[in-house]
C-alpha positions as CSV (number, residue, x, y, z in Angstrom):
1,M,-5.3,-15.1,7.5
2,Q,-6.3,-17.2,4.7
3,L,-7.9,-14.2,2.3
4,K,-11.3,-16.7,2.1
5,D,-12.6,-13.2,1.5
6,D,-11.5,-12.4,-1.9
7,A,-14.3,-9.9,-2.1
8,L,-12.3,-8.0,0.9
9,L,-9.3,-7.8,-1.4
10,A,-11.3,-7.3,-4.2
11,H,-12.8,-4.4,-2.3
12,V,-9.5,-3.2,-1.2
13,Q,-8.5,-3.2,-4.7
14,E,-11.4,-1.2,-6.2
15,A,-10.9,1.4,-3.4
16,L,-7.0,1.7,-4.5
17,E,-8.1,2.2,-8.3
18,Q,-10.9,5.1,-7.1
19,R,-8.4,7.5,-5.1
20,S,-10.1,10.5,-6.2
21,S,-10.5,13.1,-3.5
22,K,-13.9,12.8,-2.2
23,G,-14.0,16.2,-0.4
24,P,-13.3,16.6,3.1
25,Q,-13.3,13.2,4.0
26,S,-10.4,10.7,4.3
27,S,-10.3,6.5,3.5
28,Y,-8.6,4.3,5.7
29,L,-7.9,0.5,5.4
30,L,-8.9,-0.6,8.9
31,V,-7.3,-3.7,10.4
32,Q,-7.2,-5.2,14.0
33,V,-4.7,-5.9,16.4
34,G,-5.7,-7.3,19.8
35,E,-9.0,-5.8,20.3
36,Q,-8.2,-2.1,18.7
37,K,-9.0,-1.3,15.2
38,F,-6.6,0.9,13.4
39,G,-6.9,3.0,9.9
40,I,-3.8,3.0,7.5
41,P,-4.5,5.8,5.3
42,M,-5.5,4.5,1.8
43,A,-3.3,7.0,0.1
44,Q,-0.5,5.4,1.7
45,V,-1.5,1.6,0.5
46,V,0.1,0.5,-2.5
47,E,-1.1,-3.3,-2.4
48,V,-2.4,-5.8,-0.2
49,L,-0.5,-9.6,-0.1
50,E,-1.8,-12.9,1.0
51,S,0.8,-13.5,3.7
52,R,4.3,-15.1,2.3
53,R,7.6,-16.1,3.9
54,W,9.6,-13.4,4.4
55,N,13.7,-13.7,4.5
56,P,14.9,-13.3,8.0
57,L,17.6,-10.6,8.7
58,P,20.8,-11.6,10.8
59,V,20.4,-8.3,12.9
60,K,17.0,-9.1,15.4
61,R,14.5,-6.4,16.0
62,D,11.3,-7.0,17.8
63,N,9.4,-5.0,15.1
64,L,11.2,-6.3,12.2
65,L,10.4,-9.6,10.4
66,G,12.3,-9.4,7.6
67,V,12.1,-8.6,3.7
68,V,11.1,-9.8,0.8
69,N,11.4,-9.7,-2.9
70,L,8.3,-8.5,-5.1
71,R,8.5,-8.6,-8.6
72,G,12.1,-7.7,-8.3
73,I,11.7,-5.2,-5.5
74,V,13.1,-5.8,-1.8
75,F,11.3,-4.2,1.0
76,T,11.3,-5.0,4.8
77,I,8.3,-6.2,6.5
78,Y,7.2,-4.6,9.9
79,H,5.0,-6.3,12.4
80,L,2.4,-4.0,13.2
81,A,1.3,-5.2,16.6
82,C,5.1,-4.8,17.8
83,L,5.5,-1.4,16.5
84,L,2.2,-0.5,17.9
85,G,3.6,-2.0,21.2
86,K,1.3,-5.0,21.4
87,G,3.7,-7.8,21.2
88,E,4.3,-10.5,18.7
89,T,1.8,-13.0,18.2
90,S,1.7,-16.8,17.1
91,Q,0.2,-15.8,13.7
92,A,3.7,-14.0,12.4
93,K,5.8,-17.2,13.0
94,S,2.9,-19.3,11.2
95,G,2.6,-16.8,8.4
96,Q,-0.7,-16.3,8.6
97,G,-1.9,-13.0,7.9
98,C,-1.5,-10.2,5.4
99,I,1.3,-7.8,4.4
100,I,0.1,-4.4,3.6
101,V,2.4,-2.7,1.3
102,V,2.5,1.1,1.8
103,F,4.7,4.3,0.3
104,D,5.4,6.8,2.9
105,G,6.9,9.5,0.0
106,R,10.3,7.8,0.5
107,R,10.2,4.3,0.7
108,R,8.0,1.3,0.1
109,F,7.9,-1.3,2.9
110,G,5.1,-4.0,4.3
111,L,2.9,-4.3,7.4
112,W,2.4,-7.7,8.4
113,V,-1.2,-7.8,10.3
114,E,-3.2,-10.5,11.5
115,R,-6.6,-9.2,10.3
116,M,-7.5,-6.8,7.7
117,L,-11.2,-6.0,8.0
118,Y,-12.6,-3.2,5.2
119,V,-12.0,0.1,4.1
120,Q,-14.0,3.1,5.4
121,D,-14.3,7.0,4.7
122,F,-14.4,9.1,7.6
123,P,-15.5,12.7,7.6
124,N,-12.1,15.0,8.6
125,Q,-14.1,17.1,10.9
126,E,-14.5,13.7,13.2
127,L,-10.9,12.7,13.1
128,H,-9.3,14.3,16.4
129,A,-5.7,14.9,16.3
130,L,-3.2,13.5,19.1
131,N,-0.6,16.0,20.0
132,D,2.4,13.6,20.1
133,A,5.0,14.2,17.5
134,Q,6.5,10.8,18.3
135,L,3.5,8.0,18.3
136,L,2.5,6.7,14.9
137,V,-1.0,6.7,16.0
138,T,-2.1,10.5,15.2
139,H,-5.5,10.4,15.4
140,L,-9.1,9.3,16.9
141,C,-12.5,8.9,15.0
142,V,-15.2,7.6,17.5
143,V,-17.9,5.4,15.5
144,E,-20.6,3.9,17.2
145,Q,-18.9,4.1,20.7
146,E,-16.1,2.2,19.3
147,S,-12.5,4.0,19.1
148,I,-10.4,3.7,15.8
149,L,-6.7,5.0,15.9
150,M,-5.5,6.4,12.9
151,M,-1.6,6.0,11.8
152,D,0.5,8.1,9.9
153,I,3.0,5.5,8.3
154,K,5.7,8.4,7.6
155,R,6.5,7.8,11.2
156,V,7.3,4.1,11.1
157,A,11.1,4.1,12.1
């Protein structure tokens, strides 16, 4: 994805800078994988990078694209669609898309996504828990008859 929308990137940056608690709601960076929207908690987003080349690893895993050196910090890049069981897309091979750098409390890593959408706040009472401790997706929210699946980045292996 060419970040033609510098405004979108600026909006995400602004949301990162305004992380103060807004009461009983949570902010999510929404991305699209296939036809489904997914939310990444803004509290876990560090920054968003225009897609760049990563260094492949000698060990091949479908969901692990490689590593990136960003300002002297080397971290892994995961393919979000593969983590979610959606399969690899041709855009990953071409480098189109963006990398969402996240921190799960223990480590920093990147999630490569084809399409970043926008930041949205959701009232906590509208987030419905999914009771499977193994899933990357932990909550569901329905907005205007569209389901949005919320992720917990701490569950990325």
